[in-house]
TORVOLO-940951 format. One record per residue (C-alpha): x, z, y. Coordinates in nm, 4 decimals, always signed. Each point is the difference from the previous one (the first is absolute). Example, Ala and Ser with C-alpha at 12.3 -4.5 7.8 and 13.67 -1.06 7.14 Angstrom:
! residues 2
<pt><u>+1.2300</u><w>+0.7800</w><v>-0.4500</v></pt>
<pt><u>+0.1370</u><w>-0.0660</w><v>+0.3440</v></pt>
! end
This chain:
! residues 118
<pt><u>-2.3797</u><w>+2.0890</w><v>+17.4910</v></pt>
<pt><u>+0.1892</u><w>-0.2872</w><v>+0.1321</v></pt>
<pt><u>+0.1931</u><w>-0.0396</w><v>-0.3106</v></pt>
<pt><u>-0.2838</u><w>-0.0011</w><v>-0.2193</v></pt>
<pt><u>-0.1843</u><w>-0.2552</w><v>+0.1892</v></pt>
<pt><u>+0.2991</u><w>-0.2298</w><v>+0.0241</v></pt>
<pt><u>+0.0748</u><w>+0.0316</w><v>-0.3789</v></pt>
<pt><u>-0.3766</u><w>-0.0338</w><v>-0.0588</v></pt>
<pt><u>+0.0098</u><w>-0.3393</w><v>+0.1792</v></pt>
<pt><u>+0.2997</u><w>-0.1134</w><v>-0.1981</v></pt>
<pt><u>-0.1817</u><w>+0.0166</w><v>-0.3645</v></pt>
<pt><u>-0.3172</u><w>-0.1406</w><v>-0.1159</v></pt>
<pt><u>-0.3099</u><w>+0.1931</w><v>-0.0005</v></pt>
<pt><u>+0.0084</u><w>+0.0916</w><v>-0.3834</v></pt>
<pt><u>+0.3399</u><w>+0.1336</w><v>+0.0712</v></pt>
<pt><u>-0.0883</u><w>+0.2263</w><v>+0.3030</v></pt>
<pt><u>-0.0734</u><w>+0.3216</w><v>-0.1913</v></pt>
<pt><u>+0.3047</u><w>-0.0071</w><v>-0.1813</v></pt>
<pt><u>+0.1966</u><w>-0.0521</w><v>+0.3110</v></pt>
<pt><u>-0.1586</u><w>+0.2694</w><v>+0.1820</v></pt>
<pt><u>+0.0598</u><w>+0.2380</w><v>-0.3071</v></pt>
<pt><u>+0.3451</u><w>-0.0584</w><v>-0.0353</v></pt>
<pt><u>+0.0769</u><w>+0.0484</w><v>+0.3631</v></pt>
<pt><u>-0.1753</u><w>+0.3358</w><v>-0.0055</v></pt>
<pt><u>+0.1668</u><w>+0.0843</w><v>-0.3010</v></pt>
<pt><u>+0.3558</u><w>-0.0842</w><v>+0.1554</v></pt>
<pt><u>-0.1086</u><w>+0.1649</w><v>+0.3195</v></pt>
<pt><u>-0.0684</u><w>+0.3334</w><v>-0.1889</v></pt>
<pt><u>+0.3199</u><w>+0.0001</w><v>-0.1977</v></pt>
<pt><u>+0.2138</u><w>-0.0712</w><v>+0.2906</v></pt>
<pt><u>-0.1439</u><w>+0.2615</w><v>+0.2151</v></pt>
<pt><u>+0.0256</u><w>+0.2450</w><v>-0.2931</v></pt>
<pt><u>+0.3778</u><w>-0.0908</w><v>-0.0592</v></pt>
<pt><u>+0.0770</u><w>-0.0033</w><v>+0.3579</v></pt>
<pt><u>-0.1404</u><w>+0.3467</w><v>+0.0451</v></pt>
<pt><u>+0.1834</u><w>+0.1492</w><v>-0.2927</v></pt>
<pt><u>+0.3321</u><w>-0.1608</w><v>+0.0730</v></pt>
<pt><u>-0.0016</u><w>+0.0588</w><v>+0.4008</v></pt>
<pt><u>-0.1335</u><w>+0.3332</w><v>-0.0324</v></pt>
<pt><u>+0.3045</u><w>+0.0995</w><v>-0.2730</v></pt>
<pt><u>+0.2594</u><w>-0.1955</w><v>+0.2087</v></pt>
<pt><u>-0.1248</u><w>+0.1769</w><v>+0.3237</v></pt>
<pt><u>+0.0075</u><w>+0.3493</w><v>-0.1700</v></pt>
<pt><u>+0.3549</u><w>-0.0939</w><v>-0.1421</v></pt>
<pt><u>+0.1426</u><w>-0.1169</w><v>+0.3244</v></pt>
<pt><u>-0.1066</u><w>+0.3254</w><v>+0.1814</v></pt>
<pt><u>+0.0666</u><w>+0.2305</w><v>-0.2695</v></pt>
<pt><u>-0.3651</u><w>+0.1176</w><v>-0.0816</v></pt>
<pt><u>-0.0346</u><w>+0.0151</w><v>+0.3657</v></pt>
<pt><u>+0.2574</u><w>+0.2722</w><v>+0.0696</v></pt>
<pt><u>+0.2103</u><w>-0.2561</w><v>+0.1836</v></pt>
<pt><u>-0.1154</u><w>-0.0078</w><v>+0.3552</v></pt>
<pt><u>+0.2438</u><w>-0.2516</w><v>+0.1372</v></pt>
<pt><u>-0.1720</u><w>-0.2885</w><v>+0.1025</v></pt>
<pt><u>+0.2829</u><w>-0.2584</w><v>-0.1698</v></pt>
<pt><u>-0.1182</u><w>+0.1355</w><v>-0.3128</v></pt>
<pt><u>-0.3270</u><w>-0.2303</w><v>+0.0346</v></pt>
<pt><u>+0.1966</u><w>-0.3016</w><v>+0.0816</v></pt>
<pt><u>+0.0561</u><w>-0.1410</w><v>-0.3557</v></pt>
<pt><u>-0.3708</u><w>+0.0222</w><v>-0.0930</v></pt>
<pt><u>-0.0948</u><w>-0.1327</w><v>+0.3390</v></pt>
<pt><u>+0.2695</u><w>-0.2892</w><v>-0.0298</v></pt>
<pt><u>-0.1222</u><w>-0.0923</w><v>-0.3621</v></pt>
<pt><u>-0.3502</u><w>-0.0429</w><v>+0.1252</v></pt>
<pt><u>+0.1195</u><w>-0.2125</w><v>+0.2861</v></pt>
<pt><u>+0.2129</u><w>-0.2030</w><v>-0.2281</v></pt>
<pt><u>-0.2942</u><w>-0.0582</w><v>-0.2244</v></pt>
<pt><u>-0.2219</u><w>-0.1076</w><v>+0.2988</v></pt>
<pt><u>+0.2662</u><w>-0.2352</w><v>+0.1477</v></pt>
<pt><u>+0.0333</u><w>-0.1569</w><v>-0.3561</v></pt>
<pt><u>-0.3820</u><w>-0.0341</w><v>-0.0371</v></pt>
<pt><u>+0.0023</u><w>-0.1741</w><v>+0.3563</v></pt>
<pt><u>+0.2841</u><w>-0.2336</w><v>-0.1171</v></pt>
<pt><u>-0.2279</u><w>-0.0968</w><v>-0.3088</v></pt>
<pt><u>-0.2812</u><w>-0.0472</w><v>+0.1890</v></pt>
<pt><u>+0.1788</u><w>-0.2176</w><v>+0.2396</v></pt>
<pt><u>+0.1025</u><w>-0.2259</w><v>-0.3080</v></pt>
<pt><u>-0.3672</u><w>-0.0790</w><v>-0.0917</v></pt>
<pt><u>-0.1285</u><w>-0.3523</w><v>+0.1021</v></pt>
<pt><u>-0.2111</u><w>-0.0426</w><v>+0.3249</v></pt>
<pt><u>-0.2616</u><w>-0.1810</w><v>-0.1837</v></pt>
<pt><u>-0.1543</u><w>+0.1346</w><v>-0.3149</v></pt>
<pt><u>-0.0368</u><w>-0.2314</w><v>-0.2942</v></pt>
<pt><u>-0.3284</u><w>-0.1726</w><v>-0.0401</v></pt>
<pt><u>-0.2603</u><w>+0.1900</w><v>-0.2192</v></pt>
<pt><u>-0.0109</u><w>-0.1098</w><v>-0.3574</v></pt>
<pt><u>-0.2312</u><w>-0.2857</w><v>-0.0995</v></pt>
<pt><u>-0.2663</u><w>+0.1765</w><v>-0.1928</v></pt>
<pt><u>-0.0362</u><w>+0.2767</w><v>+0.2709</v></pt>
<pt><u>-0.3343</u><w>-0.1362</w><v>+0.1105</v></pt>
<pt><u>-0.1425</u><w>-0.0299</w><v>-0.3650</v></pt>
<pt><u>+0.0100</u><w>+0.3603</w><v>-0.1803</v></pt>
<pt><u>+0.0814</u><w>-0.0166</w><v>-0.3677</v></pt>
<pt><u>-0.3118</u><w>+0.1930</w><v>-0.0846</v></pt>
<pt><u>-0.0564</u><w>+0.3151</w><v>-0.2252</v></pt>
<pt><u>-0.1263</u><w>+0.1162</w><v>-0.3205</v></pt>
<pt><u>-0.3355</u><w>+0.1198</w><v>+0.1972</v></pt>
<pt><u>-0.0588</u><w>-0.3544</w><v>+0.1695</v></pt>
<pt><u>+0.0357</u><w>-0.1728</w><v>-0.3352</v></pt>
<pt><u>+0.2444</u><w>-0.2637</w><v>+0.1333</v></pt>
<pt><u>+0.2937</u><w>+0.0810</w><v>-0.2533</v></pt>
<pt><u>-0.2183</u><w>-0.0299</w><v>-0.3206</v></pt>
<pt><u>+0.1470</u><w>-0.2061</w><v>-0.2626</v></pt>
<pt><u>-0.1968</u><w>-0.2481</w><v>-0.2320</v></pt>
<pt><u>-0.0324</u><w>+0.2688</w><v>-0.2596</v></pt>
<pt><u>-0.1147</u><w>+0.2805</w><v>+0.2208</v></pt>
<pt><u>-0.2642</u><w>-0.2038</w><v>+0.1631</v></pt>
<pt><u>-0.2709</u><w>+0.1126</w><v>-0.2604</v></pt>
<pt><u>+0.1215</u><w>+0.3717</w><v>+0.0232</v></pt>
<pt><u>-0.1427</u><w>+0.2889</w><v>+0.1795</v></pt>
<pt><u>+0.1945</u><w>+0.1151</w><v>+0.3132</v></pt>
<pt><u>+0.0718</u><w>+0.3271</w><v>-0.1764</v></pt>
<pt><u>+0.1695</u><w>-0.1865</w><v>-0.3132</v></pt>
<pt><u>+0.1678</u><w>-0.2383</w><v>+0.2474</v></pt>
<pt><u>+0.1771</u><w>+0.3180</w><v>+0.1721</v></pt>
<pt><u>+0.0917</u><w>+0.1711</w><v>-0.3200</v></pt>
<pt><u>+0.1703</u><w>-0.3395</w><v>-0.1628</v></pt>
<pt><u>+0.2372</u><w>-0.0419</w><v>+0.3018</v></pt>
! end
């Protein structure tokens, strides 16, 4: 939720849905890839669970630790102050439903024919 709110403050109102959808898609893909990869890696390191030595888990846990430290280092390189929002963030661009994107040729057409012509 925090990342979503930060990202939505950095884009205009007309782009917030796109950003929220992209964040959700990246989160889902990252979770799926991480579950598959680290599940396989843990199983490989422990010989399908037959190796009861605690040292067998050090490689997968070490990889997770390294990725966590790397993410922390990247987060520390981000600027302290976010960039200002785009100049058009106060004025939504409009949609086909509001009729604000009608061209001169489309002004006399019905809304159904405008959607089909786009």
